[in-house]
C-alpha positions as CSV (number, residue, x, y, z in Angstrom):
1,X,0.0,0.0,0.0
2,X,1.4,3.3,-1.0
3,X,2.1,5.8,1.8
4,X,0.1,9.0,1.8
5,X,2.3,12.0,1.0
6,X,3.2,13.9,4.1
7,X,1.9,17.5,4.3
8,X,4.8,20.0,4.4
9,X,5.8,21.3,7.8
10,X,5.0,24.8,9.0
11,X,8.5,26.0,8.3
12,X,8.0,25.2,4.6
13,X,4.5,26.6,4.3
14,X,4.9,29.9,6.2
15,X,6.5,31.6,3.2
16,X,3.6,30.8,0.8
17,X,1.1,31.6,3.5
18,X,2.6,35.0,4.1
19,X,2.7,35.7,0.4
20,X,-1.0,34.8,0.1
21,X,-2.0,37.0,3.0
22,X,0.0,39.9,1.6
23,X,-1.8,39.6,-1.8
24,X,-5.2,39.4,-0.1
25,X,-4.7,42.3,2.3
26,X,-2.0,44.7,0.9
27,X,-3.4,47.6,2.9
28,X,-3.9,45.8,6.2
29,X,-3.5,48.1,9.2
30,X,-4.8,48.7,12.7
31,X,-8.5,49.4,12.6
32,X,-8.5,51.4,15.8
33,X,-8.4,55.1,15.0
34,X,-5.7,56.9,17.0
35,X,-3.3,59.8,16.8
36,X,-0.7,58.8,19.5
37,X,0.4,55.9,21.7
38,X,-1.9,56.8,24.6
39,X,-5.0,56.9,22.4
40,X,-4.1,53.5,20.9
41,X,-3.5,52.1,24.3
42,X,-6.9,53.3,25.6
43,X,-8.7,52.2,22.4
44,X,-7.1,48.7,22.7
45,X,-8.3,48.4,26.3
46,X,-11.8,49.4,25.1
47,X,-11.7,46.9,22.3
48,X,-11.8,43.9,24.6
49,X,-15.1,42.0,23.9
50,X,-16.1,44.8,21.6
51,X,-15.8,45.6,17.9
52,X,-13.3,48.1,16.6
53,X,-16.1,49.9,14.9
54,X,-17.9,50.5,18.2
55,X,-14.7,51.7,19.8
56,X,-14.1,54.2,17.0
57,X,-17.6,55.6,17.6
58,X,-16.7,56.3,21.3
59,X,-13.2,57.5,21.2
60,X,-13.4,60.9,19.4
61,X,-15.4,62.5,22.2
62,X,-13.4,60.5,24.8
63,X,-10.1,61.7,23.6
64,X,-11.4,65.3,23.3
65,X,-12.5,65.1,27.0
66,X,-9.3,63.4,28.2
67,X,-6.4,64.5,26.0
68,X,-3.6,63.0,28.1
69,X,-2.7,60.5,30.8
70,X,-3.1,63.0,33.6
71,X,-6.7,63.8,32.6
72,X,-7.6,60.1,32.3
73,X,-6.0,59.4,35.7
74,X,-8.0,62.2,37.3
75,X,-11.2,61.4,35.5
76,X,-14.4,61.1,37.4
77,X,-15.2,57.4,37.5
78,X,-18.9,57.8,36.8
79,X,-18.3,60.2,33.9
80,X,-15.8,58.0,32.3
81,X,-18.0,54.9,32.7
82,X,-20.8,56.7,31.0
83,X,-18.7,57.8,28.1
84,X,-17.5,54.2,27.4
85,X,-20.6,52.3,28.5
86,X,-21.5,51.1,25.0
87,X,-18.2,49.2,24.7
88,X,-19.3,46.7,27.3
89,X,-17.6,45.8,30.7
90,X,-17.4,49.5,31.2
91,X,-16.8,49.4,35.0
92,X,-13.7,47.1,34.6
93,X,-12.4,49.1,31.6
94,X,-12.8,52.3,33.5
95,X,-10.9,50.9,36.4
96,X,-8.1,49.7,34.1
97,X,-7.8,52.9,32.1
98,X,-7.6,55.1,35.3
99,X,-5.1,52.7,37.0
100,X,-3.0,52.4,33.8
101,X,-2.9,56.1,33.2
102,X,-2.0,56.7,36.8
103,X,0.9,54.4,36.5
104,X,2.0,56.1,33.3
105,X,2.0,59.5,35.0
106,X,3.7,58.3,38.2
107,X,6.3,55.9,36.7
108,X,6.8,57.1,33.1
109,X,6.4,60.8,33.2
110,X,3.1,60.8,31.5
111,X,4.4,59.0,28.4
112,X,3.4,55.5,27.3
113,X,6.5,53.3,27.6
114,X,7.8,51.7,24.4
115,X,9.0,48.3,25.6
116,X,7.1,45.1,26.1
117,X,8.6,44.6,29.6
118,X,7.3,48.0,30.8
119,X,4.0,47.9,29.0
120,X,2.9,44.6,30.6
121,X,3.5,46.1,34.1
122,X,0.7,48.6,33.5
123,X,-2.7,47.7,35.0
124,X,-5.0,46.1,32.4
125,X,-2.3,45.6,29.8
126,X,-1.3,42.1,28.7
127,X,1.0,41.0,25.9
128,X,-1.7,41.3,23.2
129,X,-2.4,45.0,24.1
130,X,1.3,45.7,24.5
131,X,2.1,44.3,21.0
132,X,-0.7,46.3,19.4
133,X,0.8,49.5,20.9
134,X,4.4,48.5,20.0
135,X,3.6,47.6,16.5
136,X,1.3,50.4,15.5
137,X,2.3,53.3,17.7
138,X,6.1,52.7,17.9
139,X,6.8,50.6,14.8
140,X,8.3,48.0,17.0
141,X,7.4,44.5,15.6
142,X,5.0,42.5,17.7
143,X,2.6,39.6,17.2
144,X,-0.9,40.2,18.4
145,X,-2.7,37.0,19.3
146,X,-6.4,37.7,19.4
147,X,-9.1,35.0,18.8
148,X,-8.7,35.3,15.0
149,X,-4.9,34.9,15.1
150,X,-5.1,32.0,17.5
151,X,-7.8,30.2,15.5
152,X,-6.1,30.6,12.1
153,X,-2.7,29.7,13.5
154,X,-4.1,26.4,14.7
155,X,-6.1,25.7,11.6
156,X,-3.1,26.4,9.4
157,X,-0.9,24.1,11.5
158,X,1.4,26.8,12.6
159,X,0.9,25.9,16.3
160,X,-0.9,23.4,18.4
161,X,-1.0,25.7,21.4
162,X,-4.2,27.3,22.8
163,X,-2.5,29.6,25.3
164,X,-2.1,33.0,23.5
165,X,1.5,33.5,24.8
166,X,2.6,30.1,23.6
167,X,0.9,30.8,20.2
168,X,2.8,34.0,20.0
169,X,6.1,32.3,20.8
170,X,5.5,29.7,18.1
171,X,4.7,32.4,15.5
172,X,7.8,34.4,16.5
173,X,9.9,31.3,15.6
174,X,8.2,31.0,12.2
175,X,7.6,34.5,11.0
176,X,10.5,37.0,10.2
177,X,10.5,39.7,12.9
178,X,10.0,42.6,10.5
179,X,6.7,41.0,9.5
180,X,5.2,40.3,12.9
181,X,2.9,43.3,13.0
182,X,1.8,43.1,9.3
183,X,1.0,39.3,9.5
184,X,-1.0,39.9,12.6
185,X,-3.2,42.4,10.8
186,X,-3.6,40.1,7.8
187,X,-4.5,37.1,9.9
188,X,-7.1,39.2,11.7
189,X,-8.7,40.3,8.5
190,X,-8.7,36.8,7.1
191,X,-10.4,35.6,10.2
192,X,-13.0,38.3,9.8
193,X,-13.6,37.8,6.1
194,X,-13.0,34.1,5.2
195,X,-11.8,31.8,8.0
196,X,-14.8,32.2,10.3
197,X,-15.0,30.3,13.6
198,X,-18.1,28.5,12.2
199,X,-18.5,27.6,8.6
200,X,-15.2,29.0,7.2
201,X,-15.3,29.7,3.5
202,X,-12.6,27.2,2.6
203,X,-13.7,27.0,-1.1
204,X,-12.9,30.7,-1.5
205,X,-9.7,30.7,0.6
206,X,-6.5,31.5,-1.2
207,X,-4.6,29.7,1.6
208,X,-6.4,26.4,1.1
209,X,-3.4,24.6,-0.6
210,X,-1.3,25.4,2.5
211,X,-4.0,24.4,5.1
212,X,-3.5,20.9,6.5
213,X,-7.2,20.0,6.6
214,X,-8.0,21.2,3.0
215,X,-4.5,20.7,1.5
216,X,-4.3,17.0,2.6
217,X,-7.8,16.3,1.2
218,X,-6.8,17.9,-2.1
219,X,-3.6,15.7,-2.3
220,X,-5.4,12.4,-1.7
């Protein structure tokens, strides 16, 4: 009995996958509207369990009312809660924004730090949020592992991990550092447009030949 051909390992497929994503999403970028690192940091905190579109409806008035870390830190809790209420989980987000901005004022002179090590020490800021800020506000490459990036990475056989940090580390080993931020944006868009959590549009997917599930079926 002839052996079934082995599907290429992730190291051999990552190049074609990146090329396909770049062709599909040549203008991929951060969807959160911002003008500076602080605005992006706050917007990213607000985006938890909320769409970027909804966050972008809230932030113009928010950033006009609170133009810097000092004003966010000193914000009246009830007023801030009311301004961000439509983003969901507004009480916890208000607490995190005020605590985060207080730390920025007290420990970083009112300026958002530009290293992963310092960012993750801020209240309410994990590696995902930190990498969003680094990659898009400071042009420092970072891989953002949200639900889309995690799901697609597993489906494409780039990782077997479910923990976001472990997924990030696996992707860091596969993807050239200069492409960490851009590939994150492209994977997020592909997850939103094609590779849905339920009923992904595999027949329309440009990455199908490089996907273990679809690619193996096509080879047999």
